[in-house]
C-alpha positions in Angstrom: -29.9 2.2 19.4 -31.2 -1.4 19.1 -29.2 -4.3 20.3 -28.4 -5.4 16.7 -27.3 -2.0 15.7 -25.1 -1.7 18.8 -23.4 -5.0 18.0 -22.7 -3.9 14.4 -21.4 -0.6 15.6 -18.8 -2.3 17.8 -17.9 -4.9 15.1 -17.2 -2.0 12.7 -14.9 -0.4 15.3 -13.1 -3.8 15.7 -12.5 -4.1 11.9 -11.0 -0.7 11.8 -8.7 -1.4 14.8 -7.5 -4.6 13.1 -6.5 -2.7 9.9 -4.8 -0.1 12.0 -2.9 -2.7 14.0 -1.7 -4.5 10.9 -0.3 -1.3 9.3 1.4 -0.2 12.5 2.8 -3.7 13.0 4.4 -3.6 9.5 6.0 -0.2 10.2 7.2 -0.9 13.8 8.6 -4.3 13.0 10.5 -3.1 10.0 8.8 -5.5 7.6 7.7 -2.6 5.5 11.3 -2.3 4.2 10.8 -5.6 2.2 7.9 -4.1 0.3 8.4 -0.3 -0.1 11.5 1.8 -1.0 12.9 4.1 1.7 12.8 7.2 -0.5 9.5 9.0 -1.1 6.5 8.9 1.2 5.5 5.3 0.8 6.7 4.0 4.2 5.6 7.2 6.0 2.1 6.7 4.5 1.8 3.3 6.1 2.5 4.8 9.5 0.1 7.7 8.9 -2.7 5.5 7.7 -2.3 3.2 10.7 -2.5 6.0 13.2 -5.4 7.7 11.4 -7.5 4.5 11.3 -6.8 3.9 15.0 -7.8 7.4 15.9 -11.1 7.2 14.0 -11.9 3.8 15.5 -11.3 5.1 19.1 -13.4 8.2 18.4 -16.3 6.0 17.3 -15.9 3.9 20.4 -15.9 6.8 22.8 -18.8 8.5 21.2 -21.1 5.4 21.1 -23.4 6.8 23.8 -23.8 10.1 22.0 -24.8 8.3 18.8 -27.2 6.2 20.8 -28.9 9.2 22.3 -29.3 10.9 18.9 -30.4 7.9 17.0 -33.7 8.3 15.3 -36.0 8.5 18.3 -38.6 11.2 17.7 -41.1 12.4 20.3 -43.8 14.8 18.9 -46.0 16.7 21.3 -48.9 18.9 19.9 -50.9 21.2 21.9 -53.7 23.1 20.1 -55.8 25.7 21.6 -58.7 27.3 19.7 -60.9 30.0 21.0 -64.1 30.7 19.1 -66.7 33.2 19.9 -70.1 32.9 18.3 -73.6 34.1 18.5 -75.4 30.8 19.1 -74.7 30.8 22.8 -73.7 27.1 22.7 -71.5 25.7 25.3 -70.1 22.5 23.8 -67.7 20.2 25.7 -66.2 17.4 23.7 -64.2 14.7 25.2 -62.6 12.4 22.7 -60.6 9.4 23.8 -58.9 7.9 20.9 -56.7 5.2 22.1 -54.9 4.5 18.9 -53.9 8.1 18.1 -52.9 9.0 21.6 -54.8 12.3 21.4 -56.8 13.8 24.2 -59.5 16.2 22.8 -61.7 18.3 25.0 -64.2 20.6 23.4 -65.9 23.4 25.2 -68.5 25.2 23.2 -70.3 28.3 24.3 -73.3 28.9 22.1 -75.2 31.6 23.8 -78.2 31.9 21.5 -79.1 28.3 21.0 -78.8 27.3 24.5 -77.2 24.0 23.8 -74.9 22.2 26.1 -73.7 19.3 24.1 -71.2 16.8 25.6 -69.5 14.3 23.4 -67.4 11.4 24.5 -65.5 9.6 21.7 -63.2 6.6 22.3 -60.7 6.7 19.5 -58.2 9.5 20.0 -57.4 11.2 23.2 -57.9 14.8 22.3 -58.5 17.7 24.6 -60.2 20.5 22.6 -61.5 23.9 23.8 -63.4 25.6 21.0 -64.8 29.0 20.7 -66.8 29.8 17.5 -68.0 33.1 16.4 -70.5 33.8 13.7 -72.3 30.5 13.1 -75.7 31.5 11.6 -75.7 34.6 13.6 -74.7 32.6 16.6 -71.8 33.3 18.8 -70.0 30.1 19.5 -67.3 29.9 22.0 -65.1 26.9 21.3 -61.9 26.2 23.1 -59.8 23.4 21.6 -56.8 21.9 23.3 -55.0 19.2 21.3 -52.3 17.1 23.0 -50.7 14.7 20.6 -48.0 12.4 21.8 -46.2 10.5 19.1 -43.2 8.3 19.8 -41.5 7.0 16.7 -38.6 4.6 16.7 -36.9 4.2 13.4 -34.2 1.6 12.7 -32.3 2.6 9.6 -29.7 0.4 7.8 -26.5 2.1 6.5 -24.2 -0.2 4.6 -23.9 -3.9 4.1 -23.3 -4.7 7.8 -26.7 -3.2 8.7 -28.7 -4.0 5.6 -27.7 -7.6 5.3 -28.9 -10.6 7.3 -26.4 -12.1 9.8 -25.0 -14.6 7.3 -24.2 -11.7 4.9 -22.7 -9.7 7.8 -20.5 -12.5 8.9 -19.3 -13.1 5.3 -18.5 -9.3 4.9 -16.6 -9.2 8.1 -14.5 -12.2 7.2 -13.6 -10.7 3.8 -12.5 -7.5 5.5 -10.4 -9.1 8.3 -9.4 -12.7 7.5 -7.3 -12.2 4.3 -5.4 -9.2 5.8 -4.7 -10.9 9.1 -3.6 -14.1 7.4 -1.3 -12.2 5.0 0.2 -10.2 7.8 1.6 -13.2 9.6 2.0 -15.8 6.8 3.2 -13.9 3.7 7.0 -14.3 3.4 9.0 -11.1 3.1 10.9 -12.3 0.0 10.2 -13.8 -3.4 10.3 -17.5 -4.0 12.6 -19.1 -6.5 9.7 -19.7 -8.9 8.7 -16.0 -8.7 12.2 -14.8 -9.5 12.4 -17.2 -12.5 9.0 -16.0 -13.7 10.3 -12.4 -13.6 12.9 -13.2 -16.2 15.9 -14.4 -14.3 17.3 -16.5 -17.2 16.5 -14.1 -20.0 18.7 -11.0 -19.1 19.3 -8.3 -21.7 22.8 -7.0 -21.1 22.4 -4.3 -23.7 19.4 -2.8 -21.9 19.8 0.8 -20.8 16.7 1.1 -18.6 18.6 1.8 -15.4 22.1 2.4 -16.8 22.2 5.9 -15.4 22.2 4.3 -11.9 24.6 1.5 -12.4 26.8 2.1 -15.4 30.5 2.6 -14.4 31.3 4.8 -17.4 29.1 7.9 -17.4 29.1 11.1 -19.3 28.3 13.0 -16.1 28.8 12.3 -12.4 26.2 9.9 -11.0 25.8 7.4 -8.1 24.7 3.8 -8.0 21.7 2.8 -6.0 23.9 1.3 -3.2 27.4 2.9 -3.1 28.3 6.5 -3.7 30.8 6.8 -6.5 33.1 9.7 -7.1 32.8 11.3 -10.5 35.3 10.1 -13.1 38.3 12.2 -13.7 39.8 11.0 -17.0 43.2 12.2 -18.0 43.1 13.6 -21.5 45.5 11.8 -23.8 46.8 12.9 -27.3 44.7 11.6 -30.1 47.6 9.5 -31.3 47.6 7.6 -28.0 44.1 6.3 -28.5 43.6 2.9 -30.0 41.8 2.7 -33.4 38.0 3.0 -32.7 37.3 -0.2 -34.6 39.6 -2.2 -32.3 36.9 -2.7 -29.6 33.7 -2.6 -31.5 33.5 -6.4 -31.7 32.7 -8.5 -28.7 35.3 -11.2 -29.8 38.1 -8.6 -29.6 37.1 -7.7 -26.1 36.8 -11.3 -24.9 40.3 -12.0 -26.3 41.9 -8.9 -24.9 44.5 -9.4 -22.2 43.8 -7.5 -18.9 45.6 -4.2 -18.3 48.4 -4.1 -15.8 46.6 -3.6 -12.4 49.0 -0.8 -11.3 48.8 1.4 -14.4 45.9 3.4 -15.7 45.2 2.8 -19.3 42.7 4.6 -21.5 40.3 3.0 -23.9 38.3 6.0 -25.0 36.8 7.9 -22.1 37.2 5.4 -19.2 40.4 4.2 -17.5 41.5 1.9 -14.7 42.2 5.0 -12.7 38.5 6.1 -13.1 37.5 2.6 -11.9 39.6 2.9 -8.8 38.2 6.4 -8.0 34.6 5.3 -8.4 34.6 1.8 -6.9 35.7 0.9 -3.4 38.2 -1.9 -3.0 38.5 -4.5 -0.3 41.8 -4.9 1.7 42.7 -7.6 -0.8 42.2 -5.2 -3.7 39.0 -6.6 -5.0 36.6 -4.1 -6.6 33.4 -4.2 -4.6 30.5 -4.1 -7.1 26.8 -4.7 -7.0 25.4 -7.3 -9.4 23.5 -4.6 -11.5 26.8 -2.7 -11.9 28.4 -5.8 -13.3 25.3 -6.6 -15.3 25.5 -3.2 -17.2 29.2 -3.7 -18.1 27.9 -6.3 -20.6 26.7 -3.5 -22.9 29.8 -1.2 -22.5 32.9 -2.3 -24.5 35.1 0.4 -23.0 34.4 -0.6 -19.5 34.8 -4.3 -20.4 38.3 -3.6 -21.6 39.3 -1.9 -18.4 37.7 -4.4 -16.0 38.5 -7.6 -17.8 40.9 -9.6 -15.6 40.3 -7.5 -12.5 39.1 -9.2 -9.3 35.7 -8.3 -8.1 33.6 -9.0 -5.1 29.8 -9.0 -4.8 27.1 -10.2 -2.5 23.9 -11.8 -4.0 21.4 -14.5 -3.9 22.1 -17.8 -5.7 20.1 -20.2 -8.0 21.1 -23.0 -10.3 22.3 -22.0 -13.8 19.9 -23.3 -16.5 21.4 -21.7 -19.6 24.7 -22.4 -21.3 25.7 -24.8 -18.5 25.9 -28.2 -20.2 29.0 -29.1 -18.1 27.4 -28.0 -14.8 30.2 -25.5 -13.9 28.0 -22.5 -13.3 25.7 -21.0 -10.8 23.6 -17.8 -11.3 23.7 -15.0 -8.8 21.2 -12.1 -8.8 19.8 -9.1 -7.0 16.2 -7.8 -7.1 15.7 -4.1 -7.8 12.6 -2.3 -6.8 11.5 1.1 -8.2 8.0 1.6 -6.6 7.2 -1.4 -4.5 8.0 -5.1 -4.2 5.5 -6.0 -6.8 7.6 -4.4 -9.6 10.9 -6.1 -8.5 13.2 -7.0 -11.4 16.1 -9.5 -11.2 19.5 -8.5 -12.4 21.6 -11.7 -12.8 25.0 -12.9 -14.0 26.6 -16.3 -14.2 29.4 -17.5 -11.9 31.8 -20.1 -13.4 33.8 -22.4 -11.2 35.8 -24.2 -14.0 34.6 -27.5 -12.5 31.4 -28.8 -11.0 29.7 -26.0 -9.2 29.2 -26.4 -5.5 25.7 -26.9 -4.0 24.1 -24.0 -2.3 20.6 -23.8 -1.0 18.4 -22.0 -3.5 17.8 -18.3 -2.7 20.6 -18.3 -0.1 23.0 -15.4 0.1 26.6 -15.8 -1.0 29.7 -13.6 -1.3 31.4 -14.2 -4.6 35.1 -13.3 -5.3 36.5 -13.9 -8.7 38.0 -12.5 -11.9 35.9 -10.7 -14.5 35.6 -12.1 -18.0 33.3 -11.7 -20.9 32.0 -14.2 -23.4 29.9 -14.0 -26.5 26.8 -16.2 -26.0 24.1 -15.9 -28.6 23.8 -12.3 -29.6 25.0 -10.9 -26.3 28.3 -10.3 -24.5 27.8 -11.9 -21.1 29.7 -10.7 -18.0 31.0 -13.8 -16.1 32.8 -14.0 -12.8 35.4 -16.8 -12.8 35.0 -17.7 -9.1 38.0 -18.2 -6.8 36.0 -18.1 -3.6 32.3 -18.4 -2.8 30.9 -18.6 0.7 27.5 -18.2 2.4 26.8 -14.9 4.1 24.1 -13.0 5.8 21.6 -11.0 3.9 22.3 -7.2 3.7 20.1 -4.8 5.5 18.1 -4.1 2.4 17.5 -7.4 0.6 16.4 -5.5 -2.5 18.1 -2.7 -4.3 16.1 0.5 -4.4 
């Protein structure tokens, strides 16, 4: 293996080791949790790929000498021996010295009838021939040919851009393979910026959307769990038909917004969901606050029955905070949100709700984590019913183990 080829071989191994190290680093350090969900095989594949690339790189390293020995070096040796018997009685001896071909020819002819004893000396190929001919014009020729060909071929083949390019191209290719990955591994933040969250639709929520309602809706036709907290299935108590309110009573958002909260110590039914169901499904703090995730509060905006039950109840949630930029002319609101990931961090979607302080909202660092405690209310804004927490207490807190909801 030539010096250039050996250098390229080791550089290829180095590139593979770098990729392996980055993948293993993300898995061992736990940073992979900020990019991929825990369920499925995504995180495991990062570990498997890192180990696999490392194994291949080490194999190539330890077999370098074996590749060198087998690399395109050919040695051809030819030995020809011809024995001719003829009737001429000639004894021919030819000595050819061909420097260029590397052949040594020696011809020994035995021509009995003709009585010739020719000797030839050629300086071109080094052939050793012994010829024995039989039947030349009634002659019996004995020629003995011995050919010894020694060919040494050294081929230097290029396989791929690193070997076929000139050194400027090789350096450029190596930088493209290593530099961006290495830079991203140590400099890419493990969270979205405020601008990125805004661009993903932070201020244009659709509270009537049912995309992930099966995960987060508090009123469900069949038992289900939210993405973060296991909920017990609802156990509604059947009531006589006469006990149910008229169905048109809560089909308008204005009626829901004006409705007084139910007594906190008594389950009341509004269709198929009761306060007792809420207590069974949602954990409460020692102060009695219902501990909900932001997406769970978000989806109550599209469910009038749940709104009637939860209106006036005190809730508690942990989320990230940004300034409110819609329906906030008096500056009394902040917006809290959580990012939900389905496949990977690239498809993260913000679920957000406003928090109203009834006075000038306090200043919090953008994207910081806060714990919000307050009373649930609903207000018709535009063509949507918006869930709003009327805050009684907001304080900075640490980020949860999983910054994103999966």
